[in-house]
C-alpha positions as a Markdown table, in Angstrom:
| # | Residue | x | y | z |
|---|---|---|---|---|
| 1 | Met | 17.1 | 57.3 | -7.3 |
| 2 | Met | 15.3 | 55.7 | -10.2 |
| 3 | Ser | 18.3 | 53.5 | -10.9 |
| 4 | Asn | 18.3 | 52.2 | -7.3 |
| 5 | Val | 14.6 | 51.2 | -7.6 |
| 6 | Trp | 15.1 | 49.7 | -11.1 |
| 7 | Arg | 18.0 | 47.5 | -10.2 |
| 8 | Pro | 16.3 | 45.3 | -7.5 |
| 9 | Arg | 13.3 | 44.9 | -9.8 |
| 10 | His | 15.6 | 43.9 | -12.7 |
| 11 | Arg | 17.4 | 41.4 | -10.5 |
| 12 | Ile | 14.0 | 39.9 | -9.4 |
| 13 | Arg | 13.0 | 39.5 | -13.0 |
| 14 | Glu | 16.4 | 37.7 | -13.7 |
| 15 | Leu | 15.9 | 35.3 | -10.9 |
| 16 | Ala | 12.3 | 34.6 | -11.7 |
| 17 | Ser | 13.2 | 33.9 | -15.3 |
| 18 | Gly | 15.1 | 30.8 | -14.2 |
| 19 | Leu | 12.2 | 29.3 | -12.2 |
| 20 | Arg | 10.2 | 26.4 | -13.5 |
| 21 | Trp | 6.5 | 26.0 | -13.1 |
| 22 | Val | 5.6 | 23.0 | -11.0 |
| 23 | Arg | 2.1 | 21.5 | -10.8 |
| 24 | Ser | 0.7 | 21.2 | -7.3 |
| 25 | Pro | -0.1 | 17.6 | -6.4 |
| 26 | Pro | -3.7 | 16.6 | -5.8 |
| 27 | Ala | -5.0 | 16.6 | -2.2 |
| 28 | Gln | -4.1 | 13.6 | -0.1 |
| 29 | Ala | -7.7 | 12.4 | -0.1 |
| 30 | Val | -7.9 | 12.7 | -3.9 |
| 31 | Arg | -4.8 | 10.6 | -4.3 |
| 32 | Thr | -6.1 | 8.0 | -1.9 |
| 33 | Val | -9.3 | 7.7 | -4.0 |
| 34 | Leu | -7.3 | 7.5 | -7.2 |
| 35 | Trp | -5.2 | 4.7 | -5.8 |
| 36 | Phe | -8.2 | 2.9 | -4.4 |
| 37 | Leu | -9.9 | 3.1 | -7.8 |
| 38 | Ala | -6.8 | 1.2 | -9.1 |
| 39 | Val | -7.5 | -1.5 | -6.5 |
| 40 | Val | -11.2 | -1.7 | -7.6 |
| 41 | Ile | -10.1 | -2.2 | -11.2 |
| 42 | Leu | -7.7 | -5.0 | -10.1 |
| 43 | Val | -10.6 | -6.6 | -8.1 |
| 44 | Ser | -12.7 | -6.6 | -11.2 |
| 45 | Ile | -10.0 | -8.2 | -13.2 |
| 46 | Leu | -9.3 | -10.9 | -10.6 |
| 47 | Tyr | -13.0 | -11.6 | -10.3 |
| 48 | Ala | -13.2 | -12.1 | -14.0 |
| 49 | Thr | -10.3 | -14.6 | -13.9 |
| 50 | Ala | -10.9 | -16.1 | -10.4 |
| 51 | His | -11.3 | -19.6 | -11.8 |
| 52 | Arg | -7.7 | -19.4 | -12.9 |
| 53 | Val | -6.4 | -18.2 | -9.5 |
| 54 | Thr | -7.4 | -21.2 | -7.4 |
| 55 | Leu | -8.2 | -24.8 | -7.9 |
| 56 | Lys | -9.9 | -25.4 | -4.6 |
| 57 | Pro | -13.4 | -24.4 | -3.7 |
| 58 | Ala | -13.7 | -21.6 | -1.1 |
| 59 | Asp | -14.0 | -22.6 | 2.5 |
| 60 | Pro | -17.1 | -21.7 | 4.5 |
| 61 | Val | -17.2 | -18.0 | 5.4 |
| 62 | Thr | -16.7 | -17.3 | 9.1 |
| 63 | Pro | -17.0 | -14.1 | 11.1 |
| 64 | Tyr | -13.3 | -14.1 | 11.7 |
| 65 | Leu | -12.6 | -14.3 | 7.9 |
| 66 | Trp | -14.7 | -11.3 | 7.0 |
| 67 | Thr | -13.6 | -9.3 | 10.0 |
| 68 | Ala | -10.0 | -9.9 | 8.9 |
| 69 | Thr | -10.9 | -8.9 | 5.3 |
| 70 | Leu | -12.7 | -5.7 | 6.3 |
| 71 | Ala | -9.8 | -4.8 | 8.7 |
| 72 | Ser | -7.2 | -5.5 | 6.0 |
| 73 | Ala | -9.1 | -3.3 | 3.5 |
| 74 | Met | -9.3 | -0.5 | 6.1 |
| 75 | Thr | -5.6 | -0.9 | 6.8 |
| 76 | Ala | -5.0 | -0.5 | 3.0 |
| 77 | Val | -7.1 | 2.7 | 2.8 |
| 78 | Leu | -5.7 | 4.3 | 6.0 |
| 79 | Gly | -2.2 | 3.2 | 5.1 |
| 80 | Ala | -2.4 | 4.9 | 1.7 |
| 81 | Leu | -3.8 | 8.1 | 3.3 |
| 82 | Ala | -1.0 | 8.0 | 5.9 |
| 83 | Ala | 1.6 | 7.6 | 3.1 |
| 84 | Phe | 0.2 | 10.6 | 1.2 |
| 85 | Glu | 0.0 | 12.7 | 4.3 |
| 86 | Leu | 3.6 | 11.8 | 5.2 |
| 87 | Ser | 4.7 | 12.7 | 1.7 |
| 88 | Gln | 3.7 | 16.3 | 2.3 |
| 89 | His | 6.5 | 18.6 | 3.6 |
| 90 | Gly | 6.0 | 19.5 | 7.3 |
| 91 | His | 3.4 | 16.9 | 8.1 |
| 92 | Ser | 3.8 | 14.9 | 11.3 |
| 93 | Arg | 5.3 | 11.5 | 11.4 |
| 94 | Trp | 2.5 | 10.5 | 13.7 |
| 95 | Trp | 0.4 | 9.9 | 10.6 |
| 96 | Leu | 2.2 | 6.5 | 10.5 |
| 97 | Leu | 0.1 | 5.4 | 13.5 |
| 98 | Val | -3.2 | 6.0 | 11.7 |
| 99 | Pro | -3.6 | 2.5 | 10.2 |
| 100 | Met | -2.3 | 0.7 | 13.3 |
| 101 | Pro | -5.7 | 0.1 | 15.0 |
| 102 | Ala | -7.0 | -1.5 | 11.8 |
| 103 | Leu | -3.8 | -3.5 | 11.5 |
| 104 | Ala | -4.2 | -4.8 | 15.0 |
| 105 | Leu | -7.8 | -5.9 | 14.3 |
| 106 | Trp | -6.7 | -7.6 | 11.1 |
| 107 | Leu | -4.0 | -9.6 | 12.9 |
| 108 | Ala | -6.3 | -10.5 | 15.8 |
| 109 | Ala | -9.1 | -11.7 | 13.5 |
| 110 | Thr | -6.6 | -13.7 | 11.4 |
| 111 | Gly | -5.1 | -15.3 | 14.5 |
| 112 | Phe | -8.5 | -16.4 | 15.8 |
| 113 | Gly | -9.4 | -17.7 | 12.4 |
| 114 | Cys | -6.2 | -19.7 | 12.4 |
| 115 | Ile | -7.1 | -21.4 | 15.6 |
| 116 | Gly | -10.1 | -23.0 | 13.9 |
| 117 | Thr | -7.9 | -24.5 | 11.2 |
| 118 | Leu | -6.0 | -26.4 | 13.9 |
| 119 | Phe | -8.9 | -28.8 | 14.2 |
| 120 | Ala | -9.5 | -29.0 | 10.4 |
| 121 | Pro | -6.4 | -30.7 | 8.8 |
| 122 | Asp | -7.9 | -30.4 | 5.3 |
| 123 | Ser | -7.9 | -26.5 | 5.5 |
| 124 | Trp | -6.3 | -24.6 | 2.7 |
| 125 | Gly | -2.7 | -23.6 | 3.4 |
| 126 | Val | -1.6 | -26.4 | 5.7 |
| 127 | Val | 0.9 | -27.6 | 3.1 |
| 128 | Ala | 3.8 | -25.7 | 1.6 |
| 129 | Pro | 2.6 | -25.6 | -2.1 |
| 130 | Glu | -0.7 | -24.0 | -1.1 |
| 131 | Ala | 0.9 | -21.5 | 1.2 |
| 132 | Met | 3.4 | -20.7 | -1.6 |
| 133 | Glu | 0.5 | -20.0 | -3.9 |
| 134 | Cys | -0.9 | -17.4 | -1.6 |
| 135 | Leu | 2.6 | -15.9 | -1.2 |
| 136 | Leu | 3.0 | -15.6 | -4.9 |
| 137 | Phe | -0.4 | -14.1 | -5.3 |
| 138 | Ile | 0.4 | -11.4 | -2.7 |
| 139 | Leu | 3.7 | -10.5 | -4.3 |
| 140 | Gly | 2.3 | -10.5 | -7.8 |
| 141 | Thr | -0.7 | -8.3 | -6.9 |
| 142 | Ala | 1.5 | -5.9 | -5.0 |
| 143 | Leu | 3.6 | -5.1 | -8.1 |
| 144 | Pro | 1.0 | -2.9 | -9.9 |
| 145 | Leu | -0.4 | -1.5 | -6.7 |
| 146 | Ser | 3.1 | -0.4 | -5.6 |
| 147 | Ala | 3.8 | 1.2 | -8.9 |
| 148 | Gly | 0.6 | 3.2 | -8.8 |
| 149 | Leu | 1.2 | 4.3 | -5.2 |
| 150 | Leu | 4.8 | 5.3 | -5.8 |
| 151 | Ala | 3.8 | 7.3 | -8.9 |
| 152 | Leu | 1.4 | 9.3 | -6.8 |
| 153 | Ile | 3.8 | 9.8 | -4.0 |
| 154 | Arg | 6.8 | 10.8 | -6.2 |
| 155 | Trp | 4.7 | 13.8 | -7.2 |
| 156 | Thr | 5.6 | 15.6 | -3.9 |
| 157 | Gly | 9.2 | 14.4 | -3.5 |
| 158 | Pro | 8.8 | 13.4 | 0.2 |
| 159 | Arg | 11.5 | 14.4 | 2.7 |
| 160 | Gln | 10.9 | 11.3 | 4.9 |
| 161 | Pro | 10.8 | 8.6 | 2.3 |
| 162 | Gly | 11.4 | 5.8 | 4.8 |
| 163 | Leu | 8.1 | 6.5 | 6.7 |
| 164 | Val | 6.3 | 7.1 | 3.4 |
| 165 | Gly | 7.5 | 3.8 | 2.0 |
| 166 | Ala | 6.6 | 2.0 | 5.2 |
| 167 | Ala | 3.0 | 3.3 | 5.2 |
| 168 | Gly | 2.6 | 2.8 | 1.5 |
| 169 | Gly | 4.0 | -0.7 | 1.7 |
| 170 | Leu | 1.6 | -1.6 | 4.5 |
| 171 | Ala | -1.3 | -0.2 | 2.3 |
| 172 | Val | -0.2 | -2.3 | -0.7 |
| 173 | Ala | 0.3 | -5.5 | 1.3 |
| 174 | Ala | -3.0 | -5.1 | 3.1 |
| 175 | Ala | -4.8 | -4.5 | -0.3 |
| 176 | Ala | -3.1 | -7.6 | -1.8 |
| 177 | Val | -4.2 | -9.8 | 1.1 |
| 178 | Ser | -7.8 | -8.3 | 0.9 |
| 179 | Leu | -7.8 | -9.2 | -2.8 |
| 180 | Leu | -6.6 | -12.7 | -2.1 |
| 181 | Thr | -9.5 | -13.2 | 0.4 |
| 182 | Leu | -12.1 | -11.9 | -2.1 |
| 183 | Val | -11.1 | -14.2 | -4.9 |
| 184 | His | -10.4 | -17.2 | -2.6 |
| 185 | Pro | -12.0 | -16.8 | 0.9 |
| 186 | His | -10.5 | -19.2 | 3.5 |
| 187 | Asn | -9.3 | -19.0 | 7.0 |
| 188 | Ser | -5.5 | -19.0 | 7.1 |
| 189 | Ala | -3.7 | -22.0 | 8.5 |
| 190 | Leu | -0.5 | -21.5 | 10.5 |
| 191 | Leu | 1.8 | -22.1 | 7.5 |
| 192 | Asp | -0.4 | -19.8 | 5.4 |
| 193 | Ile | -0.1 | -17.0 | 8.0 |
| 194 | Leu | 3.7 | -17.4 | 7.9 |
| 195 | Ala | 3.5 | -17.0 | 4.1 |
| 196 | His | 1.3 | -13.9 | 4.4 |
| 197 | Gly | 3.8 | -12.5 | 6.9 |
| 198 | Val | 6.7 | -13.0 | 4.6 |
| 199 | Gly | 4.7 | -11.4 | 1.7 |
| 200 | Val | 3.8 | -8.4 | 3.8 |
| 201 | Thr | 7.4 | -8.0 | 5.0 |
| 202 | Val | 8.8 | -8.2 | 1.5 |
| 203 | Val | 6.3 | -5.7 | 0.1 |
| 204 | Val | 7.0 | -3.2 | 2.9 |
| 205 | Ala | 10.7 | -3.5 | 2.5 |
| 206 | Val | 10.6 | -3.1 | -1.3 |
| 207 | Asn | 8.4 | 0.0 | -1.0 |
| 208 | Val | 10.7 | 1.6 | 1.6 |
| 209 | Thr | 13.6 | 1.0 | -0.7 |
| 210 | Leu | 11.8 | 2.2 | -3.8 |
| 211 | Ala | 10.5 | 5.3 | -2.0 |
| 212 | Gly | 14.1 | 6.2 | -1.0 |
| 213 | Trp | 15.4 | 5.7 | -4.5 |
| 214 | Ser | 12.5 | 7.7 | -6.0 |
| 215 | Ser | 13.1 | 10.6 | -3.6 |
| 216 | Arg | 16.8 | 10.7 | -4.3 |
| 217 | Ser | 16.3 | 10.5 | -8.1 |
| 218 | Arg | 13.8 | 13.3 | -8.0 |
| 219 | Val | 16.1 | 15.5 | -6.0 |
| 220 | Ala | 18.9 | 14.8 | -8.4 |
| 221 | Ala | 16.8 | 15.8 | -11.3 |
| 222 | Leu | 16.0 | 19.2 | -9.9 |
């Protein structure tokens, strides 16, 4: 009788001895704050070197410009929160819709601001070199933000990396555009908007790809 009781316990000890201790990831809100702190640090650096980023004085501030900036910043925060929520096992994919209202406001305000540039031919971004400068800024800024976001997401090994990467990429792209506006506020001309669209698309696509690769590599390492 004693041997029958001892054997299951002994077997449990054997199985438990092969287990590895894994640290629980911080709460989603905590990780969102940590990533946002990285954004704030980047803002400080860009402000300190803003005179090197652009050569053209800032355009007059308009309600559409600051509405778009606030909306893009909100898109960044909500997108990061959605990415961290989606990275948790069992969480609903509907979290991907959380940043969509802010995204819609961002696009609408940017569009209305663009209309004003149609009657101002000297606006920033009406020629290809200026639009390309904005595109390069967005892509360059997105690199460290993507690295930080993916590092925090990889902690959980998400089971739906495509959705996580999409939400995270949107957050990174929105943060990059917000930073661009802060260091060089101007309404976007049509060509400039196209450059922004290309930048956002590339950032989201890269984050989706990296999230999938990161998830596969983490599973392979287990």
